[in-house]
C-alpha positions as CSV (number, residue, x, y, z in Angstrom):
1,X,-53.5,64.9,93.0
2,X,-54.4,64.4,96.5
3,X,-54.3,60.3,96.3
4,X,-50.5,60.7,96.3
5,X,-50.6,62.4,99.7
6,X,-53.2,59.9,101.1
7,X,-50.8,57.1,100.0
8,X,-48.0,58.6,101.8
9,X,-50.1,59.0,105.0
10,X,-51.1,55.3,105.1
11,X,-47.8,54.3,104.0
12,X,-46.3,54.1,100.4
13,X,-43.4,51.6,101.2
14,X,-44.3,49.3,104.1
15,X,-45.3,45.9,105.1
16,X,-48.2,45.9,102.9
17,X,-46.4,46.8,99.8
18,X,-43.7,44.1,100.6
19,X,-46.5,41.5,101.0
20,X,-48.0,42.8,97.8
21,X,-45.1,42.7,95.8
22,X,-44.2,39.0,96.7
23,X,-47.9,37.9,95.9
24,X,-47.8,39.5,92.6
25,X,-44.3,38.8,91.4
26,X,-44.2,35.1,92.0
27,X,-47.1,34.3,89.5
28,X,-45.0,36.4,87.0
29,X,-42.0,33.8,87.3
30,X,-44.5,31.1,86.3
31,X,-46.0,33.3,83.6
32,X,-42.6,34.0,82.1
33,X,-41.9,30.2,82.1
34,X,-45.2,29.6,80.1
35,X,-44.2,32.2,77.6
36,X,-40.9,30.4,76.8
37,X,-41.9,26.7,77.7
38,X,-42.0,25.7,73.8
39,X,-38.3,26.2,74.0
40,X,-38.5,22.8,75.7
41,X,-41.8,21.1,75.4
42,X,-41.5,22.0,71.7
43,X,-38.0,20.9,71.1
44,X,-37.2,19.0,67.9
45,X,-35.3,15.7,68.8
46,X,-33.3,13.8,66.5
47,X,-35.6,11.5,64.4
48,X,-35.5,9.0,61.7
49,X,-38.2,7.1,59.8
50,X,-39.7,3.9,61.4
51,X,-38.2,0.9,59.5
52,X,-39.2,-2.9,60.1
53,X,-35.7,-4.0,60.3
54,X,-34.7,-2.0,63.2
55,X,-38.0,-1.4,65.0
56,X,-40.2,-4.5,64.3
57,X,-39.1,-7.7,66.3
58,X,-40.4,-9.9,63.5
59,X,-38.6,-8.2,60.9
60,X,-35.3,-8.1,62.7
61,X,-35.4,-11.9,63.4
62,X,-35.3,-12.4,59.5
63,X,-32.2,-10.1,59.1
64,X,-28.6,-11.6,58.9
65,X,-27.5,-12.1,62.6
66,X,-23.8,-10.6,61.6
67,X,-25.3,-7.3,60.9
68,X,-25.4,-4.8,63.5
69,X,-27.8,-1.9,64.0
70,X,-25.6,0.4,61.9
71,X,-25.3,-1.8,58.9
72,X,-29.2,-2.3,59.2
73,X,-29.7,1.5,59.3
74,X,-27.6,1.9,56.2
75,X,-29.8,-0.3,54.0
76,X,-33.0,1.0,55.4
77,X,-32.6,4.9,55.3
78,X,-30.8,6.9,52.9
79,X,-28.3,9.5,54.0
80,X,-29.5,13.1,54.6
81,X,-28.2,16.5,54.2
82,X,-26.2,16.4,57.3
83,X,-24.5,13.1,56.5
84,X,-26.5,11.2,59.0
85,X,-29.8,9.1,58.4
86,X,-32.3,11.0,56.5
87,X,-34.9,12.4,58.8
88,X,-37.8,12.2,56.5
89,X,-37.4,9.3,54.0
90,X,-36.6,5.7,53.9
91,X,-36.2,2.9,51.3
92,X,-39.0,1.1,49.9
93,X,-37.0,-2.1,50.3
94,X,-33.7,-2.9,52.3
95,X,-30.9,-1.9,49.7
96,X,-28.3,-4.6,50.5
97,X,-26.0,-3.7,47.7
98,X,-25.1,-0.7,49.8
99,X,-23.0,-3.2,52.4
100,X,-20.7,-3.9,49.3
101,X,-17.4,-2.2,50.3
102,X,-17.2,-0.7,46.8
103,X,-20.5,0.9,47.0
104,X,-21.2,4.6,48.1
105,X,-23.7,6.2,50.1
106,X,-24.9,8.1,46.8
107,X,-25.8,5.0,45.0
108,X,-29.5,5.4,45.7
109,X,-32.3,7.3,43.7
110,X,-35.3,9.3,45.1
111,X,-37.5,6.8,43.4
112,X,-36.2,3.9,45.7
113,X,-37.5,6.1,48.7
114,X,-40.7,6.9,50.4
115,X,-41.8,9.2,53.0
116,X,-42.0,8.0,56.6
117,X,-45.5,6.4,56.2
118,X,-45.1,4.4,59.3
119,X,-44.2,7.3,61.5
120,X,-40.8,8.2,63.1
121,X,-38.4,7.2,66.0
122,X,-37.3,9.7,68.2
123,X,-34.2,10.1,70.2
124,X,-35.1,10.3,74.0
125,X,-31.6,11.1,75.4
126,X,-32.6,14.8,76.1
127,X,-36.5,14.7,76.4
128,X,-38.6,11.8,77.0
129,X,-41.4,13.3,75.2
130,X,-42.0,16.7,73.5
131,X,-44.9,18.0,71.6
132,X,-43.1,17.5,68.2
133,X,-42.8,13.6,68.8
134,X,-46.3,13.5,70.3
135,X,-47.9,14.7,67.1
136,X,-45.0,14.2,64.5
137,X,-44.4,17.7,63.9
138,X,-41.7,17.0,61.5
139,X,-41.0,16.9,57.9
140,X,-43.8,18.1,56.0
141,X,-45.5,19.1,59.2
142,X,-42.7,20.9,60.8
143,X,-44.3,24.3,60.0
144,X,-47.0,23.5,62.6
145,X,-44.4,24.1,65.5
146,X,-43.8,27.6,64.8
147,X,-47.3,28.2,64.1
148,X,-48.3,27.2,67.6
149,X,-46.1,29.9,69.2
150,X,-47.6,32.3,66.8
151,X,-50.9,31.3,68.0
152,X,-49.8,32.0,71.6
153,X,-48.5,35.6,70.6
154,X,-52.0,36.2,68.9
155,X,-53.6,35.1,72.2
156,X,-51.7,37.7,74.0
157,X,-52.5,40.4,71.6
158,X,-56.2,39.5,72.0
159,X,-56.0,39.5,75.9
160,X,-54.2,42.8,75.9
161,X,-56.9,44.2,73.7
162,X,-59.6,42.9,75.9
163,X,-58.3,43.1,79.3
164,X,-56.8,46.6,79.3
165,X,-60.1,48.2,78.8
166,X,-62.1,45.6,81.2
167,X,-59.7,46.5,84.1
168,X,-60.4,50.1,83.8
169,X,-64.0,49.3,83.9
170,X,-64.2,46.3,86.3
171,X,-61.2,47.0,88.5
172,X,-57.5,45.5,88.5
173,X,-57.9,42.8,91.1
174,X,-61.1,41.4,89.8
175,X,-59.7,40.8,86.3
176,X,-56.4,39.6,87.7
177,X,-58.1,37.0,89.9
178,X,-60.1,35.5,87.1
179,X,-57.1,35.5,84.8
180,X,-55.2,33.5,87.3
181,X,-58.1,31.0,87.3
182,X,-58.1,31.0,83.7
183,X,-54.5,30.2,83.5
184,X,-54.8,27.4,85.7
185,X,-57.5,25.9,84.0
186,X,-56.3,26.2,80.4
187,X,-52.6,25.5,81.4
188,X,-53.7,22.2,83.0
189,X,-56.0,21.2,80.1
190,X,-53.1,21.8,77.9
191,X,-51.2,18.8,79.2
192,X,-54.1,16.7,78.5
193,X,-54.9,18.0,74.9
194,X,-55.6,14.8,72.8
195,X,-54.8,16.5,69.4
196,X,-52.5,19.3,68.2
197,X,-55.5,21.7,67.2
198,X,-56.8,21.3,70.7
199,X,-53.3,22.1,72.1
200,X,-53.2,25.1,70.1
201,X,-56.4,26.3,71.3
202,X,-55.8,25.8,74.9
203,X,-52.5,27.5,74.2
204,X,-54.3,30.5,72.9
205,X,-56.8,30.9,75.7
206,X,-53.8,30.6,78.1
207,X,-52.0,33.4,76.5
208,X,-55.3,35.7,76.6
209,X,-55.3,35.2,80.2
210,X,-51.6,35.7,80.6
211,X,-52.1,39.2,79.1
212,X,-54.5,40.2,81.9
213,X,-52.1,39.0,84.5
214,X,-49.1,40.7,82.9
215,X,-50.8,44.0,82.7
216,X,-52.6,44.2,85.9
217,X,-49.9,43.0,88.0
218,X,-47.7,46.0,86.9
219,X,-50.5,48.5,87.4
220,X,-51.4,47.0,90.8
221,X,-47.9,47.6,92.0
222,X,-47.5,51.1,90.6
223,X,-50.8,52.5,91.9
224,X,-49.9,51.1,95.3
225,X,-46.6,52.8,95.5
226,X,-45.6,56.5,95.6
227,X,-43.8,58.4,92.8
228,X,-40.5,57.8,94.7
229,X,-41.0,54.1,94.7
230,X,-42.5,53.5,91.5
231,X,-38.9,52.3,89.9
232,X,-38.2,49.9,92.7
233,X,-41.5,48.2,92.3
234,X,-41.6,47.9,88.7
235,X,-38.1,46.6,88.7
236,X,-39.1,43.8,91.1
237,X,-42.0,43.0,88.5
238,X,-39.3,43.0,85.8
239,X,-36.9,40.8,87.8
240,X,-39.9,38.3,88.2
241,X,-39.6,37.5,84.3
242,X,-35.7,37.1,84.5
243,X,-36.0,34.6,87.7
244,X,-39.0,33.0,85.5
245,X,-36.4,32.1,82.8
246,X,-34.1,30.6,85.2
247,X,-37.1,28.6,86.9
248,X,-38.2,27.3,83.5
249,X,-34.5,26.0,82.8
250,X,-34.4,24.2,86.2
251,X,-37.8,22.8,85.9
252,X,-37.3,21.5,82.5
253,X,-34.0,19.9,83.4
254,X,-35.6,18.0,86.0
255,X,-39.1,17.2,84.0
256,X,-37.9,15.9,80.6
257,X,-41.7,15.1,79.8
258,X,-43.5,17.9,78.3
259,X,-46.8,17.0,79.9
260,X,-45.2,17.1,83.4
261,X,-43.6,20.3,82.7
262,X,-46.7,22.0,81.6
263,X,-48.4,20.9,84.9
264,X,-45.6,22.1,87.0
265,X,-46.0,25.4,85.6
266,X,-49.9,25.5,85.4
267,X,-51.0,23.9,88.8
268,X,-49.5,26.7,91.1
269,X,-52.0,29.2,89.5
270,X,-54.7,27.5,91.2
271,X,-52.9,28.6,94.6
272,X,-52.7,32.0,93.2
273,X,-56.4,32.3,92.4
274,X,-57.2,31.1,96.1
275,X,-55.1,33.8,97.8
276,X,-56.3,36.5,95.5
277,X,-59.8,35.7,96.1
278,X,-59.9,35.2,99.7
279,X,-61.7,38.1,101.3
280,X,-60.3,40.2,103.9
281,X,-61.8,41.2,107.2
282,X,-63.0,45.0,107.4
283,X,-63.1,47.1,110.3
284,X,-66.3,48.9,111.4
285,X,-67.0,51.8,113.8
286,X,-66.9,50.9,117.3
287,X,-68.0,53.0,120.5
288,X,-65.0,54.5,122.5
289,X,-65.4,52.1,125.2
290,X,-65.0,49.1,122.9
291,X,-62.5,50.6,120.3
292,X,-59.3,49.1,121.8
293,X,-60.9,45.8,121.4
294,X,-62.1,46.4,118.0
295,X,-58.6,47.4,117.1
296,X,-57.1,44.1,118.4
297,X,-59.7,42.0,116.4
298,X,-59.4,44.0,113.2
299,X,-55.5,43.6,113.4
300,X,-55.6,39.8,114.2
301,X,-57.8,39.6,111.1
302,X,-55.5,41.5,109.0
303,X,-52.5,39.6,110.2
304,X,-53.9,36.2,109.6
305,X,-54.9,36.9,106.1
306,X,-51.9,39.1,105.2
307,X,-50.5,36.5,102.9
308,X,-54.2,35.5,101.6
309,X,-55.3,38.4,99.5
310,X,-54.6,40.8,96.9
311,X,-55.9,44.5,97.5
312,X,-57.9,46.3,94.8
313,X,-56.2,49.5,93.6
314,X,-57.7,52.2,95.9
315,X,-56.5,54.8,93.3
316,X,-58.9,53.4,90.9
317,X,-61.7,52.8,93.4
318,X,-61.7,56.4,94.4
319,X,-61.4,58.1,90.9
320,X,-64.1,55.8,89.8
321,X,-66.5,57.1,92.6
322,X,-66.5,53.7,94.6
323,X,-65.5,55.7,97.9
324,X,-66.7,52.9,100.5
325,X,-64.5,50.4,99.0
326,X,-61.7,52.9,98.5
327,X,-61.8,53.9,102.2
328,X,-61.9,50.1,103.4
329,X,-58.8,49.3,101.1
330,X,-56.8,52.6,102.6
331,X,-57.7,51.6,106.3
332,X,-56.6,48.2,105.6
333,X,-53.2,49.3,104.1
334,X,-52.8,51.8,107.0
335,X,-53.3,48.9,109.7
336,X,-50.9,46.6,108.1
337,X,-48.2,49.4,107.9
338,X,-48.7,50.2,111.5
339,X,-50.4,53.5,110.7
340,X,-53.1,53.1,113.5
341,X,-53.9,56.7,114.0
342,X,-54.1,57.4,110.3
343,X,-56.7,54.6,110.0
344,X,-58.7,55.8,112.6
345,X,-58.7,59.3,111.1
346,X,-59.6,58.3,107.6
347,X,-63.5,58.8,106.9
348,X,-65.5,59.1,104.1
349,X,-65.9,63.0,104.8
350,X,-62.1,63.3,104.6
351,X,-62.0,61.5,101.2
352,X,-64.5,63.8,99.8
353,X,-62.6,66.8,101.0
354,X,-59.3,65.7,99.9
355,X,-60.5,64.5,96.3
356,X,-63.1,67.0,95.5
357,X,-61.3,68.3,92.4
358,X,-60.6,64.7,91.0
359,X,-63.9,63.5,91.7
360,X,-65.6,66.3,90.0
361,X,-63.8,65.7,86.4
362,X,-63.3,61.8,86.7
363,X,-66.7,60.9,86.1
364,X,-66.8,61.6,82.2
365,X,-66.9,58.4,80.2
366,X,-63.6,57.2,78.7
367,X,-62.8,55.0,75.9
368,X,-60.0,53.9,73.6
369,X,-60.9,56.7,71.4
370,X,-60.1,59.2,74.1
371,X,-56.4,58.1,73.9
372,X,-56.4,59.2,70.2
373,X,-58.4,62.2,70.2
374,X,-57.4,64.2,73.2
375,X,-54.7,66.3,72.3
376,X,-52.6,65.9,75.5
377,X,-52.9,62.2,75.0
378,X,-52.5,61.5,71.4
379,X,-48.7,62.0,71.2
380,X,-48.2,60.0,74.4
381,X,-50.2,57.1,72.9
382,X,-48.6,56.9,69.5
383,X,-45.1,57.2,71.0
384,X,-45.3,54.8,73.9
385,X,-47.2,52.3,71.5
386,X,-44.4,52.5,69.2
387,X,-41.8,51.8,71.9
388,X,-43.8,48.7,72.7
389,X,-43.7,47.4,69.2
390,X,-40.2,48.2,68.9
391,X,-39.4,46.0,72.2
392,X,-41.5,42.9,71.0
393,X,-39.9,43.1,67.5
394,X,-36.4,43.6,68.4
395,X,-36.2,40.9,71.0
396,X,-36.6,38.4,68.2
397,X,-33.9,39.9,66.2
398,X,-31.6,39.5,69.0
399,X,-32.4,36.0,69.8
400,X,-31.2,35.0,66.4
401,X,-28.0,36.1,67.4
402,X,-27.9,34.6,70.7
403,X,-28.6,31.3,69.4
404,X,-25.2,30.8,68.6
405,X,-24.0,31.1,72.3
406,X,-24.3,27.6,73.4
407,X,-25.8,24.5,72.0
408,X,-26.8,23.3,75.6
409,X,-30.5,24.4,75.4
410,X,-30.7,24.3,79.4
411,X,-27.6,26.3,79.7
412,X,-28.7,28.7,77.1
413,X,-32.1,29.2,78.9
414,X,-30.3,30.0,82.3
415,X,-27.9,32.2,80.6
416,X,-30.6,34.4,79.0
417,X,-32.2,34.7,82.4
418,X,-28.9,35.7,84.4
419,X,-27.7,38.1,81.8
420,X,-31.3,39.7,82.1
421,X,-30.9,40.3,86.0
422,X,-28.1,42.9,85.9
423,X,-30.0,44.8,83.1
424,X,-32.9,45.0,85.2
425,X,-31.0,46.1,88.4
426,X,-28.9,48.5,86.1
427,X,-32.2,50.1,85.0
428,X,-33.4,51.0,88.5
429,X,-30.2,53.0,88.7
430,X,-30.4,54.7,85.4
431,X,-33.9,55.7,85.9
432,X,-33.3,57.2,89.2
433,X,-30.5,59.2,88.2
434,X,-31.3,60.0,84.4
435,X,-35.1,59.9,84.2
436,X,-37.4,57.9,82.0
437,X,-37.0,59.7,78.7
438,X,-33.3,59.5,78.3
439,X,-33.2,55.8,79.3
440,X,-36.2,55.0,77.1
441,X,-34.7,56.6,74.0
442,X,-30.9,55.4,74.8
443,X,-31.8,51.7,75.5
444,X,-33.7,51.4,72.5
445,X,-31.0,53.3,70.0
446,X,-28.2,51.2,71.6
447,X,-30.1,48.0,71.0
448,X,-30.7,48.9,67.5
449,X,-26.9,49.7,67.0
450,X,-25.8,46.5,68.2
451,X,-27.9,44.8,65.7
452,X,-26.8,47.2,62.9
453,X,-23.2,46.5,64.1
454,X,-23.5,42.8,63.4
455,X,-24.3,43.5,59.8
456,X,-20.6,44.7,59.2
457,X,-19.0,41.9,61.5
458,X,-18.1,38.6,59.5
459,X,-19.8,35.4,60.4
460,X,-16.4,33.8,61.5
461,X,-16.0,36.5,64.3
462,X,-18.5,34.6,66.5
463,X,-17.4,35.9,69.9
464,X,-17.7,39.5,68.7
465,X,-21.2,38.8,67.2
466,X,-22.1,37.1,70.4
467,X,-20.9,39.9,72.6
468,X,-22.9,42.5,70.6
469,X,-25.8,40.3,71.1
470,X,-25.5,40.1,74.8
471,X,-25.1,43.9,74.9
472,X,-28.3,44.1,72.9
473,X,-30.2,42.0,75.2
474,X,-29.1,44.1,78.2
475,X,-30.4,47.1,76.5
476,X,-33.7,45.5,75.6
477,X,-34.1,44.3,79.3
478,X,-33.6,48.0,80.5
479,X,-36.0,49.1,77.6
480,X,-38.7,46.8,78.8
481,X,-38.5,47.9,82.4
482,X,-38.4,51.5,81.4
483,X,-41.5,51.0,78.9
484,X,-43.6,49.5,81.7
485,X,-42.8,52.2,84.1
486,X,-43.1,55.1,81.6
487,X,-46.4,54.0,80.1
488,X,-48.0,53.8,83.7
489,X,-46.8,57.2,84.6
490,X,-47.7,58.9,81.3
491,X,-51.5,58.0,81.4
492,X,-54.2,58.9,84.1
493,X,-55.7,56.3,86.3
494,X,-59.2,56.3,84.2
495,X,-57.2,55.3,81.0
496,X,-54.1,53.8,82.5
497,X,-55.0,49.9,81.8
498,X,-56.4,50.9,78.4
499,X,-53.1,52.6,77.4
500,X,-51.0,49.7,78.7
501,X,-53.4,47.2,76.9
502,X,-52.7,49.1,73.8
503,X,-49.0,48.8,74.3
504,X,-49.1,45.1,74.8
505,X,-51.0,44.9,71.5
506,X,-48.2,46.6,69.9
507,X,-45.6,44.5,71.6
508,X,-47.2,41.3,70.5
509,X,-47.8,42.6,67.0
510,X,-44.1,43.2,66.8
511,X,-43.3,39.7,68.1
512,X,-45.6,38.3,65.6
513,X,-44.2,40.4,62.8
514,X,-40.6,39.7,63.7
515,X,-40.1,36.3,62.5
516,X,-41.6,37.2,59.0
517,X,-38.8,39.6,58.6
518,X,-36.4,36.6,58.3
519,X,-37.9,35.8,54.8
520,X,-36.2,38.9,53.6
521,X,-32.7,37.1,53.7
522,X,-33.8,35.4,50.4
523,X,-33.1,38.8,48.9
524,X,-29.9,39.7,50.8
525,X,-28.5,38.2,54.0
526,X,-28.1,41.4,55.6
527,X,-31.6,42.9,55.1
528,X,-33.2,41.1,58.3
529,X,-30.4,42.7,60.5
530,X,-31.0,46.1,58.9
531,X,-34.6,46.0,59.7
532,X,-34.4,44.7,63.1
533,X,-32.0,47.5,63.9
534,X,-33.5,50.3,62.2
535,X,-37.0,49.9,64.1
536,X,-35.7,50.5,67.6
537,X,-33.4,53.2,66.6
538,X,-36.4,55.0,65.1
539,X,-38.5,54.3,67.9
540,X,-35.9,55.5,70.3
541,X,-35.8,58.7,68.6
542,X,-39.6,59.1,68.8
543,X,-39.5,58.6,72.6
544,X,-37.6,61.9,72.8
545,X,-41.0,63.6,72.0
546,X,-42.6,62.3,75.2
547,X,-42.4,64.3,78.5
548,X,-40.2,63.3,81.6
549,X,-42.3,61.9,84.4
550,X,-39.7,61.4,86.8
551,X,-40.6,62.5,90.4
552,X,-44.1,63.3,89.2
553,X,-47.1,62.0,90.9
554,X,-49.3,59.7,89.1
555,X,-52.0,61.5,87.0
556,X,-55.4,60.4,88.0
557,X,-57.5,62.4,85.5
558,X,-57.3,63.6,81.9
559,X,-57.2,67.4,83.4
560,X,-54.0,66.4,85.4
561,X,-52.2,65.1,82.1
562,X,-53.2,68.6,80.5
563,X,-51.8,70.3,83.4
564,X,-48.6,68.5,83.3
565,X,-48.3,69.5,79.6
566,X,-48.3,73.2,80.5
567,X,-46.2,73.2,83.3
568,X,-42.9,71.7,84.5
569,X,-42.3,69.2,87.2
570,X,-41.7,71.4,90.2
571,X,-42.3,70.9,93.9
572,X,-45.8,72.1,94.7
573,X,-47.7,72.6,98.0
574,X,-51.4,71.9,98.6
575,X,-53.8,73.9,100.0
576,X,-55.7,71.5,101.9
577,X,-54.9,68.8,104.5
578,X,-55.2,65.3,103.4
579,X,-55.9,63.6,106.7
580,X,-56.7,65.5,109.8
581,X,-57.3,64.0,113.2
582,X,-59.3,65.7,115.9
583,X,-59.4,64.5,119.3
584,X,-62.9,64.9,120.7
């Protein structure tokens, strides 16, 4: 696996990796906010039927002047189940008899009421506009609101299925760049959607692109760092989601109109597209007399555009036979990291010599079927996909208990993000000390046990239930970080994005299936929690079947994976030098 040594030579943790991490993680913050934005843009404000006595100036003029708004409301709208004004029905005609002190609020019949045929009036004290108020997604249409979220999750599932394989074929950076553009376009278009079906269509297309951004960001971070720094890079990636939750709460608190909030989260993706698409200067051979001047010109070009590009994965370029492009990327990284001697020594001949074994076996065509038919990959594929499924499925189970933490939606969102930060930082230490397999299995099992424990806790013990839910969400945060790292390390470069895409399909399938489990409560109140808890426990136990990958170089070919299966991870020495500089 010579590329790991090549990467150490050009710098596996230097200025380039720092710039690349910032350029990749900032979009993840906006992406995480997009995934949860309907907590705010789709919030359901208090509402009641539109009635003439309260909402029509002509009818108000004909009402008795002595009657205040509360009296007019009581004769126009019947009381609802929560003892406030009914949210979905109104009286055909004002029921003046209800003003009699001896009358009770129950002195009305269903026949005297009608649906809100003239629309609704919404409370604007918290949000000035939401999609619920925009398209009246209440009463008989209230099922349309969760349907919009399900459509978004379906889009992520479709995107994961498409862009996983596309990235293995066309490259990580190309797919990521175009997904930035698609997120910018469809996210902006969503803010101007004229109807709810069009809104759902744009959200679906936005979700398809978001899957490509999530997967390619993680893989680019992993493939540009060494095995010793994978955990740090992927923890930074995971922290992007945590800070994105906090960013969403802050943005939603300042922008109470859903269209402005949608634009604020979408327009930055135009910037991300621009700086990921800007080409980078490349070095060319120069005669010895002019070489020092060529170096200065090259370094100035790199420095002026250090913040303006994303590098393609040199590992993918070399393994797929694109040696010229791979060489340019490695030389560029060496220059940015201050490795000028290494940059000058890197040539196509050196790469051919160092990667001779990998290039000889990596040209065979691969597909999704390769993951399921190859003996060394079949178990890894099934077990890792099950872990992804359990993550998506369990998150919704824990969210059910976290809803009781606070009624302030902004504080709740901040709390959700803040609680996730120590989990991600803790996962960095755990993964370094314990390894991937025990952390993956332990985090999923513990998350499941937290849910199962709530089956035994009475509803009156609110604080204990909330504490168990918070502990569970910490474990889910650790499981997410570990799953992202573990999947990338289990599969070879030629199939890595395909495997990650399959895992994302499993996660989104679990997320879509999760809400349906709530229907089991009609048979017994504890059944949903039992299912939510059993899935991660079983998935965690299955993860024990996977091999440990800590301190192992990333496999580049299927042969590398098969070699790992027959020998333990032990330090090894290579017979050939990776980079050799000769002074002529």
